[in-house]
Every structure is written in C-alpha cells, then in structure tokens.
N, C-alpha and C positions, 0 to 999 in steps of 0.2 A: 541373451542381455537386450533392452532396450538401450538407446546410443541419445541422450536429452542433448536439445543443447539448451546452456538456461543464457539469453540476452536481457543484462543488468547483472550479472553473476555477483557483481562485487556492487552493489546496495545493500539495505539490512532485511529484506524478503528476498534476494536472490543469493546473498552468501550463505543465508541459512539455512533457503535450497537445496543451495550445490553442497553444502559442510554436511543435512542428512543424508541424504542420498548418496552419498560419498563412501562419510561412513558405517551405514547400515545398506551398503551394496543394492539399493535400491534399481541404478542405472548407470550408465556408463556417461560421467558426464565429460562434456564440452564447455565450458565459460567462455561467456561471448563478451569483450567487456570491448570499449571505446578509447581506449589507452595500457602501457605496460606498468603503469604505478595504480593502476586502477585496481589492480593484482595481486596489493599489497596483506590482505586480509586472507587473501585464498593462499599463501606460501605453503601452511602444516600442507596443506594437501598438493598429493601428488597426481595432478588433472593436466587433462588438455586443457589447449587454450586459446584462443582466437582474438585476435582484436580486427574491432568492424566500424565500421558506421552505420550508425544506426541509420541516418536516411537515405542510406545509397544500397538500391536494390541489389550492385552486382556484387556489392561489400558483403554484405548481408549472406546473399546466397551461395560464394565463396564458402563461409561463416559456417552456415546450417548444410553443405555440403554433406552427405552417410549421418544426417540426424535420424533418428525416425521420426523423433515427436520435440516439436518447441516450446521452451516458457517465456513470456515475454516477463521482465519485471523490473524493465526502467523505470523511471522516474525523468520529469522535464518538463515543462512548462504547457501548458496549452498548445500553442501553436506547434510544437515538437511532439508533443500523444497524437494530433492529427496526424502531422505526414509520418511518423512512424507507422503507426497504424496501417497502413498502406504498404511502407516497405518490407516490411515485416512480413505482412501476409503473400505479399507476390513475391519475396525472397523463398520463403516458405516453399508455396508451389513451385516455385524452378529448381529448389533442391529437392525436390520430391519430399518434402515433412508430410505426412498423413495426420498430421494433428497440431492443434496451436494453439496452446493455451494461456490464455489471457486473464493476467492478471488487471480487472477490471476497479473499481467501489461501491461499496455501499452509497457513498454522499450520491451517487445518480436520481436517490430519489430525496435529496437533501440534506439536511445536518438534524433535522427533527422532524424525519417521518407520519404522517398520518397513519392514526392506529390502524391496522387493518393492513397494511403496504406488505405486499412481497414481488414474486418477481415478474407477475402479470398484470401488476401496476402499472397504469399508462406512465412514461421518459417525459421530461421535458426538457428543452433542451434553451429554454429561454429565463434562466434561474442566473441569479444574482451575482453567483460567484463562475467565474471565466471556467476554471478546472470544473464543475461537477459537469458545464455546458461540454468541454470537451471531448470529458469521458461520457457521456450518451451518445455524443456523431460518433465517434469510437466506434462505440455497440454494435451502431446500425450501422457503421459502415464495415465493418467486421462481415456482417453475421452477411451483407449483400453482395460482397467479397465472394462470400463462401455458399452462397446458393449458386452459383455458376464455376467455382472450382471444385480444386483436388482436395484440398486440405481439408479437414475438418477443423472446426473453430469449437472451441467449447470457453465460458467466460465467466470466472471470480468476480463478486464481490463483497469481499473482504470487507466488513466496519475499521474500528479506530486497533490499529495491529498494534500490542506490545510486547514486552519482555524486555530478556538483555539485548542494548542495543538500538532498544526505540526511544528516538525522539521526544516522544509523550511522556516517555520516564525519565531519561534523563537530564528533558529538559523544565521537568517539573522539582524535578533534586534539584538542581540547579539555582530554580527560583527559590524555592526550600532555603536554603543556607545561604543566598544573598537579600531574604526578609520580602520579596516579592510573588511570592506565591498568593493567591488567592482561588476561594468557592465560588460556584455562582449555587442561589436559595439550597444553602451546606452542601451542598454536593449528591442533591437526591434524585437529579438527571440522571436519565438510563444514560452508560455508555455502551453502547455497541461494538465490544471487546471480541476480542481476536487474539488470543496465545498467539506468535509465531510459530512455538510450534503443531499449533491446532491447525493453524492455515497450512504449512507445509505437509498436513495429512492431508489435506483438501485438497492441496496441488498431485498429487500422488495418487490417489483415488481416481482425480481428473484423466492419469495418462493414460488407462487401459480402459476404462470402462465404458462399456458399449453401447450403442444406440443412446450415447449423448451432442451428435453434433448438432449445432444452432441452440444448446441450451444455456441457459444462464443459470448459476447459485450463486445465491445468499449464504455465507458461512461467517459462522459469526461460534462466540462459545455459549457454553450449557447453559449456564447458570444468568439470572439478570445481576449483572452488576451497573450499580450506580456509579457517580463520580468520585462519592466517597470512600466507597470502597475501593474502588484501580487504586486510590491519595493514599489512603490512610497507612496499608503498610509498610510505603517510601517513608510516609509523614514519621510512624514511629521508627521506623529502621536508623534516622537521622538524627532519634533524641526530640521530637516532638509532638505537637498534636493536636489534632484539625481544630480545635477549638480556637489557638492559635493563630490562623490563617484569616486574612482580610475576607470579609462577605459579603456580596452583593447581590440583592434579593429583584426579583423577576427585570433584569436591565431590560432596556427595549432602544431597537436603533433604528435612526433613517441615516440611509448612507449621506455623504457630501455629496457636491457634486465631483468635487477630486475625488474618489472611491467609486463612482458610478464613470468616470470618467477612464479610471485605471485597470477596470473591470472590464470597460467596451474595447482599451486596448491589448489587452490580455487575450480576447478574443477573437479580435484580430490577424489574419495571417500573415500581410504586411510588416504589422508592428507586433508581432508575436514572432517572428521569426528574427528580424532587428534587433528584439531584446535577448532573443538568445544566443544568438552570432557577440552582441555585447559580453552579455553575461559570460562565454568562452571564450572573451580575451582576457577574461581578471581570473585568468583558472590559480595564477599563483598565489592570491591572495590567502591571510589565512582565514581555515575554512571559520564561520562566527562557531563561541559555544554555543549551545542547546538550550534555550531559556524556556517556558510555560506562555504560549503566543500570548500577546495583548489583547482582550477580550474586547471585541468588534463584533461584528451582526454574526459572524460566521461560528464564532465561540461561544455566543450568545443563545444561538438556538441548539449547539453541540452537547452544550450543556443544561439546556432545559427541553432536551428531549423525554418524552413522555411512553414512546412505547419499542419494544425489542421485538428487532425482526426475525421474523424466525428462518429456522435449519431446514425448514421440514424436508423439502424440496430435496436440498443436497440429502436428507437422511434416506429419503424413499428411493432415487436413484445413482445417488451414489456410493453409499452405504457411508455419507459421512455419520461420525459420532468423537467427537471433540476427547481425544486421549489424552490429554492432560487437565485437569479441574483446575478452579482458578484457585483455590488453595494451592494449592502445588504452584501453579505458574506464579502465583501471585510470590510464594517462598525463595522462588528459582534465581528470581528478579530481582528479589532484596539480598542472595547473596554478591549477583554480580557487581546489585547497587553498592554494596559495603565494601566491596574491595574495587572499585574503579577509584583511579587515582589519581583522574579531576576534577571532581567531584568534592572540594574543598570551597570557605568561606570568600568571599571577593568584595 
C-alpha cells in the first residue's frame, strides 16, 4: 500500500483527505502538521503523524522520509506559500518521495476567468490579488524545480471548495443568522464550485495516474452551479428565502490606495514574512467566527463570473468524474449545517 504524507493535514481539505484515505483504506497516511494542537480534529483516526515546520527543509525531509507520495494542502500568506513551495519540493526530493501533488487554485486564472479559459491559458503574476500572484509563482517554481529534480509534480486547480466544514458555507450561514448576508445580481453568477469529496477523489486519482509529471488540472463539480444554487439550500434550511437577502446589482470597484498598498505589501517577501511572523505570535487569539466575505473587488468578480471552468483534461488524463452530484452534496452539507451547534443568531 502507498504511504502518503499529507502536509497541512489539519486544515479543511487536508483533514477530509486524511479521513477518506484512512477510512476507505486508500493509502497509509502520515499526517504532517505544525503543532500537536493541530491534530485535535484527527483524533478519531488512529494514524501516524509528524510535527514539522513547512519552512524548514530538514524538518520536512524527516517528516516525509518513508513516504512514497506527498500531498501539499497547507494554507497561508502569499509569502508563506512561496517559501514552502521551495522547501516542500526540496524536502520531498531528499526524502525519496516519487510524486508531489500540489493543491493550487483556479484563481490563478482570476476570479472571473474569460470564456474559453483552460489549463493552457497563459497565467499572469501581475493580478491585483497577491494570493493569485503567489499561486502563479508557486506553480511556475514547482514546474521549474521538477524539470531538474527526481520528484514528479502534479498540480490541481480546484475552484470554490464547499461542503461540511467549508468556511464558504459556514460563513454564509452565520451571515444569514446575523442578517448580513447578501447576493450580487440575484446570485446568477457562476460559482466554480467543487464539493470536498469530489476534490479528494481528484487527489486520489493523482496519486497513481501514469504519465502526469508536470501536468496541471482544473477540477470542479459536474454541474454549472450558480451562487444562488449554492446558497438556496442553506437559506431554506435556516428558514429563510433568497428573496429576503439584500441584492446588489453589477457592483464595480476601483481599489483605493490603501487596498493597493496592502496587496503590494503582501506580494513583498520582506513584509510578507514579517506579517506571517506577527500572525503566528497571535495564535492564542480566539478563532474568528466565519462570515460571508465583505463585498470588495475580489468578491464582486467572483459573484459576476460568467464562465464554468472545464474538467475535460482531468477527465481524459486522470479519469476524473465527480463522485458526488451537486444535489447530494447540498443535502449532505445541509445535514451537517443544521446539526452544527455554533450556528446561532448573534
């Protein structure tokens, strides 16, 4: 059986991947996290784990030694993503890992990709959002490293990852309860969603698919899902209707100088590293309650997207086909949501 090291195993995507792989006996999993406290959501699984600093090659190498494949699911600032991309690849190679599956994002194409966008579309690292630019930089760096390295690289680009535990779902539900939820253009924009278990399925296929070194795959749900489609079951489950929500028609945003400066600083390795350090000094602070993100340039673009990104390449090469329909995914999400005790009016 394959031994798989999951970097960022305590996060939303990482924990569900770990859970599915263990419960379905897909692989022998080693959870790689940055602290013992991060393992709390995985205590129901009797699995091997390692504490490692994703910024430190030696630390990661030790954690990955003995693993056949590594999966990178960690989240962080643009600076953190850039730094850990290099350290992860180098550590994987030193540890003898044969393949690294890297979770990128469909946002490398922007929040509202042009019609016809696919994996062959050119990427820009001069977008407004520093996160998008960092992910583009990471993809390019990993492909560059793998050209000379011995560890294969497979890159997945999921869209909006939804399902039980998703901050998108919980945030919208909390905003509904608080009377702060909103729609843009009645929710008619396309949400390039992927249910968490469909993403885990794509990750599973990426472990052993032949001839996929240096390949990049867009992955999403089968259906063309609008934001109204995504939010309607949640609204109904909480005893409300989408027509009750505040609607904003065709919002347009021109970034202020403060927003431009903030994104510019995020792109800076020096300030990005400083911000990451300061953020980690505040780890004792209570985790903020998820809310629907405020309407800004990023969200306005997301909500006004007019194009569903294709799964065709993943279908042809990975044999990817979503295992969960949107209808069933919505049902499971609502079941989780209605039993989630933290969702109370505030």
